[in-house]
N, C-alpha and C positions, 0 to 999 in steps of 0.2 A: 783741427782735432777737436773731438767732443769729450767733455769731462762731466762726470756725474759728481755732484756735491751732496753728501749725506750729512746734514748738520741740523740739529733741532733748535739752536739759537738763531732765530730768524735774522737778526741784525748782522750777526757774523756770517751767516749763509749768503746774505745779499752782498756783504763786503767782499767775500771770497769770489762770488760771481762777477762782481765789478772788476776785481783785480785780474781775473782770468780773461774776461772779455776784452780788457785793454791790451792784453797780451795776445789777442786774436784767437783765443779758444772759444768754442761754442759750449755753453754750460746748461745743465738742467739741475734742479735742486729737489731733494727729497728731505722731509723733516722728521722722519722716524725710520727705525730699522726695517720694518716690514715693507713699506713702500720703497725704501732704498734697495732692498733685496730684489723686489719685483722688477724695478727698473734696471738694476745691474744685470739681471738674468737675460735681458733682451740681447746682449752682445753688441750693442751699437756704440759702446763707449771705448775710447782709447785709454782712459784712466779713470780711477775713482778716488776722490778725496773723502775719506770716511772717518767721521768722529767716533770715538769709542763709547762715550756716554750718551746713549740714545734711548728714547722711549720705545716701548713694545719689544724691541730686540736690540741688544747692544752691538757695537761694532765688531767685537770679537766673534759673536755668533753669526753676524752677516758674513764676515770673512770666511769663517769655517764652512758655512753652507756653500759659498761660491767655489771654494777650492775642492770641496767634496764632489761638487758637480762638474769638476774639470774646467771651470771658468778661469782662464788665465789672465784676465784683464789686470793690468798693474794697479796696485792699491797703495795709496799714501794714507797711513793712519794718522789722525789728527786728534790730539788729546791734551788735557791739562795734566795728565798723569806722567810724571817723569821718572818714576822708580824703575830701577834696572829690571826687576822681575816682570813688570808690565811690558816693558819694551821687548824683552826676550820672548814673552808669551805672544805678543802681537806678531813678531817675526816668525815664530813657530806656527802660528795660525795661517801664515801665508802672505803677510804684508811684504811689500817691496821696500818700504821705507817708513820711518816712524818720526813724526815731527811734533815737538812739544810746544804747546802754547805758553807764553806769547812768542811770536816769531815775526821776522821781517818779511815784507812782500817779496824781496829778492830771493830769500831763502826758500819760500814756497815755490816760486817759479823755477828755481834751480833744482829742487827736488823733483818736480814734475818733469823737467827736462831730462833728468837722470833716469827716471823709471820708464819713460816712454822712448828712450834712445834706441833700445833694442828693436822695438817695433819699426821705428823709422829706418833703421839699418836694413831690415828685411824688405820694407817697401821701397820702391824706387823714389828718388828725389823728384823726378819729373815723369809725367805720363804722356804718351804720344798716341794719337789716333789720326790717321790720314795725314793732313798737312798741318795739324795743330799740336802744340805742346803745352801742357798744363804743368805749372810749378806750384803745387798746393801751399808750400811753406811761405811763398812770396805772394800768393794770390794773383799770379800773372798767367795770361794766356797769350801765346805767340803763334803767329802764322807768317812764315817767311821773315821779313824784316819788321813786320808790324807786331806791336805788343800792347795789350790792354790790361788794365787792372780790373779784377773782379772783387766783389764783396765776399764775406765769409760763406754765405749761403749759396751764392752762385758757384763758388769754388767747390763746395762740398757736393752739390748736385752734379756738377760736371765730373768730379772725381769718381763718384759712384757710377756714372754712366760709362766712363772710360775703363773702370775696373770690371765692368759687366758688358763689354761689347758683344754683340751677337744675340743678346736677349733683351726683351722688354722689361723695364722696371715699372711695376705698378705705382700709382700715385700714393697708395697706402704705405708702401715701402719707403718711398722718398720722404713722406711726411714723418714717419717714425724715425728714420735715420738722421734727418736734417733738423727737424723741429723738436723731436722728442714726444713722449707720451702725453705730457700734461700742458702742452703749449697753447692749445686752443686753435692751432692753425687748421685750415680747411683746404679742400681741393683747389680753391681759387688761388691760394698762396703758391701752390706748386705751379699752376698755370701761369701766374704772373712772372715767376722767376724763369720758367722755361722761355717765356717771351723775351725777357731780358737777355738770356743767353743766345737766343736766335739772332737778336739784333747785333750782339757783339761778334758773333761768327760772321754775320753779313758785313759788318764794318771792317773786318779783317780780310774780306774777300776769300774766305775759306771755302773749300769744296765739301766740308763736313756739314751735314744737316742734322737737326734735331727732329726726329720723326715721332709721330704719335699713332698708335692704333687704338681706336675707341674701345673702352672697357678692358683694355689690356695694359697699356702703359707707354713708356717712352724709351727710345734708344737712339744711338748715333748711327748715321749712315754716311758713306762717302759717295758723292756723286762723281760722274765722269768729268 
């Protein structure tokens, strides 16, 4: 799952990213309200950790804009403010949960687990195409009796392809959804991970192939 962190305190933002990365989330960080809102509007995130006190545009304003635009991405508000009025106002702006600093790592992860649970209940625990089954939560790919572990980016690329079977996904779409807007990743990164996935499908002796159409994109196809 991909999480957007909007936090202006760089040390705290990096700490949050480390905590979430260790829990197998993919993270992007924005350091002010304007850039956070721009990134959140992309729709590529499963949840947003949003600080209230931000430069340029505070977290309440970011949240109000998202909800007015019908963006339903779960939002965890993060702030040093613990007053009842602030908590009530944040929830009325559309927050899914309100976490007051300081907090324990386990509490942060539990809050994210809670606000993303509904989405996971809507999406299937595993995805199947042809003779392969992907379990994103465990980063596992299975074909028959064979099982291989995938890393987070391999899992996310394959998940996108399995959710969009029958159509080609452009490199630009994969870059944005898997690496984020500000990662610095380039086309070669996509090509490298596609190559890794092809090798793993081959190791599993799968009939599924990862096909490319030049200047169009990638998709899964099942061979005879």
